[in-house]
Structures are given as C-alpha cells and as structure tokens.
C-alpha positions as CSV (number, residue, x, y, z in Angstrom):
1,X,-50.3,-21.5,77.1
2,X,-47.9,-18.4,76.7
3,X,-46.6,-18.7,80.4
4,X,-46.1,-22.2,79.6
5,X,-44.0,-21.1,76.6
6,X,-41.9,-18.7,78.6
7,X,-41.2,-21.4,81.3
8,X,-40.3,-24.0,78.7
9,X,-37.8,-20.9,76.7
10,X,-36.5,-20.1,80.0
11,X,-35.8,-23.6,80.4
12,X,-33.9,-24.3,77.3
13,X,-31.8,-20.6,77.7
14,X,-30.9,-21.9,81.1
15,X,-29.3,-24.9,79.6
16,X,-27.6,-23.3,76.9
17,X,-26.2,-20.6,79.6
18,X,-24.7,-23.7,81.6
19,X,-23.4,-25.5,78.4
20,X,-21.8,-22.2,77.6
21,X,-19.9,-22.2,80.9
22,X,-19.0,-25.6,80.3
23,X,-17.7,-24.5,77.1
24,X,-15.8,-21.7,78.5
25,X,-14.0,-23.8,81.2
26,X,-13.2,-26.6,78.6
27,X,-11.1,-24.0,77.1
28,X,-9.4,-22.8,80.4
29,X,-8.7,-26.6,81.5
30,X,-7.2,-27.4,77.9
31,X,-4.9,-24.4,77.8
32,X,-3.4,-25.3,80.9
33,X,-3.1,-28.5,80.2
34,X,-1.4,-27.8,76.9
35,X,1.3,-26.2,79.1
36,X,1.2,-22.9,77.4
37,X,1.7,-19.7,79.6
38,X,-0.9,-17.4,79.3
39,X,-0.8,-15.4,76.2
40,X,-0.4,-11.7,76.2
41,X,-3.5,-9.6,75.4
42,X,-4.6,-9.3,72.0
43,X,-3.1,-6.4,69.8
44,X,-5.2,-4.6,67.5
45,X,-4.4,-6.8,64.9
46,X,-5.4,-9.8,66.2
47,X,-8.7,-8.0,67.8
48,X,-9.6,-7.0,64.0
49,X,-8.5,-10.7,62.9
50,X,-11.0,-12.0,65.4
51,X,-13.7,-9.7,65.2
52,X,-14.1,-10.1,61.3
53,X,-13.2,-13.6,61.6
54,X,-16.5,-13.8,64.1
55,X,-18.5,-11.9,62.1
56,X,-18.2,-14.0,58.9
57,X,-18.1,-17.6,60.7
58,X,-21.2,-16.2,62.4
59,X,-23.0,-15.3,59.5
60,X,-21.7,-18.8,57.5
61,X,-23.5,-20.8,60.1
62,X,-26.1,-19.2,61.0
63,X,-27.6,-17.7,57.3
64,X,-25.6,-19.3,54.3
65,X,-27.5,-21.6,52.2
66,X,-24.7,-23.7,52.2
67,X,-25.0,-24.4,55.7
68,X,-28.7,-24.7,55.6
69,X,-28.1,-28.8,56.1
70,X,-26.7,-28.0,59.7
71,X,-29.8,-25.9,60.7
72,X,-32.6,-27.6,59.1
73,X,-33.5,-30.0,62.4
74,X,-33.9,-27.0,64.3
75,X,-35.2,-23.9,62.1
76,X,-37.8,-23.6,59.2
77,X,-37.3,-21.3,56.5
78,X,-39.2,-18.1,56.5
79,X,-37.7,-17.1,52.9
80,X,-34.6,-15.7,51.1
81,X,-32.5,-13.3,53.3
82,X,-29.4,-11.4,52.2
83,X,-27.3,-13.0,48.8
84,X,-26.6,-16.5,49.6
85,X,-28.7,-16.5,52.7
86,X,-31.7,-17.4,54.3
87,X,-33.7,-15.9,57.0
88,X,-35.2,-18.6,59.5
89,X,-36.6,-19.2,62.8
90,X,-36.4,-22.0,65.4
91,X,-38.5,-25.1,65.3
92,X,-41.5,-25.0,68.1
93,X,-40.4,-28.4,69.4
94,X,-39.2,-29.3,72.6
95,X,-35.1,-29.5,72.5
96,X,-35.2,-27.9,69.2
97,X,-36.5,-24.3,69.8
98,X,-33.5,-23.2,71.8
99,X,-30.9,-24.9,69.5
100,X,-32.8,-23.5,66.7
101,X,-32.3,-19.6,68.0
102,X,-28.8,-19.9,68.7
103,X,-27.8,-21.7,65.4
104,X,-30.1,-19.2,63.8
105,X,-28.8,-16.2,64.9
106,X,-25.1,-14.7,64.2
107,X,-25.4,-12.6,67.4
108,X,-25.8,-15.8,69.4
109,X,-23.3,-17.7,67.6
110,X,-20.8,-14.6,67.8
111,X,-20.5,-15.4,71.7
112,X,-19.7,-19.0,71.2
113,X,-17.6,-18.2,68.1
114,X,-15.1,-15.5,69.9
115,X,-14.9,-18.2,73.0
116,X,-13.7,-20.5,70.3
117,X,-11.0,-18.0,68.9
118,X,-9.8,-16.9,72.3
119,X,-9.1,-20.1,73.6
120,X,-7.5,-21.5,70.4
121,X,-5.6,-18.9,70.1
122,X,-4.0,-19.3,73.9
123,X,-3.3,-23.2,72.8
124,X,-2.5,-22.5,68.8
125,X,-1.7,-18.9,68.6
126,X,-0.1,-19.2,65.0
127,X,-3.0,-21.7,63.5
128,X,-5.6,-19.4,65.1
129,X,-4.2,-16.6,63.3
130,X,-4.2,-18.3,60.1
131,X,-7.8,-19.5,60.1
132,X,-9.0,-16.0,61.5
133,X,-7.0,-14.3,58.7
134,X,-8.7,-16.5,55.9
135,X,-12.2,-15.5,57.3
136,X,-11.1,-12.0,57.2
137,X,-10.0,-12.3,53.6
138,X,-13.2,-14.0,52.7
139,X,-14.9,-11.1,54.5
140,X,-13.1,-8.7,52.7
141,X,-13.7,-10.5,49.4
142,X,-17.3,-10.8,50.4
143,X,-17.5,-6.5,50.5
144,X,-15.5,-6.3,47.3
145,X,-17.8,-8.7,45.6
146,X,-21.0,-6.6,46.6
147,X,-19.1,-3.2,45.6
148,X,-18.5,-4.9,42.3
149,X,-22.2,-5.9,41.8
150,X,-23.0,-2.5,43.0
151,X,-21.0,-0.3,40.6
152,X,-21.9,-3.1,37.7
153,X,-25.4,-2.2,38.5
154,X,-25.3,1.3,38.7
155,X,-23.4,1.1,35.3
156,X,-26.6,-0.8,33.8
157,X,-24.8,-4.2,33.4
C-alpha cells in the first residue's frame, strides 16, 4: 500500500509542479502583453516588503482560523496552533491530498505568493507596493501585539 500511496503523491506533486510552471509562464505572458518594459531588479526596500508580505499572506492562507473555510475541503484540523492559527493535515482523498498539502503549508504557498508579487510588480508596481506595504504593516502590527501580550503577562496582567 505504501508504494501505491507514494505513486499517487508523486502524481499529485507532478501536477502541482506543472500547474506552477503554467502559472509562472502566465505572468510572463501577461507582462509582455501589458506593453510594460521589464522592471529593474527590486531594491532592498522592495525585497523587504515582498518578503514580509509573502510571509504574512502565506500564514494567513495556510494557518489562520478565519481562512479555515477555504482549506476545509482539503484538510482536517489537528488542533490549535499559534494564536489565531490552526494546525491541519491534508485529507487522504484522491484529488485533495496535494491541494491540502499546498494550502496548509506556509512554505509551499510562499513560492506561489512570491511569484504572484513578482509578476504583479512587473505589471502594476504601485498597486503591488501598496499591497505588500499593507501586509508588511500587518506583520509589524502582529509583532507588536505579541510583544504587548508578553509584556502584560510578565507584569502579571
């Protein structure tokens, strides 16, 4: 049975890789059809915004309790995770396992999200900077919330 499971898993992963390749090509085609020239390589500020936004959005999609309805058809809840987060595993059902792995894994989602931000930056640089800036602000806000909670707990409140 382990051999059949391994083959099914590889087939799903192969489909996910092919889907990702098509997704990346789609961004390239969209950028060329937009008539915009290829953007300059991102500077340090853009890299920081994109990296932080990718981190936050991948955790929002893969772990947040509020996005559970999106993951529900593909995953099952194992229990609570970090504050306002859930730990989930993929459903072992044909056609759902690989999607469940992808949608519940912030590391797996990050590849897709950073590709989205990179492609969007080439076509809509100002809008992309606004979105990545907002997600970066959310990340910093979360860090402040955790810091405040830790200080309050330390002070006995």
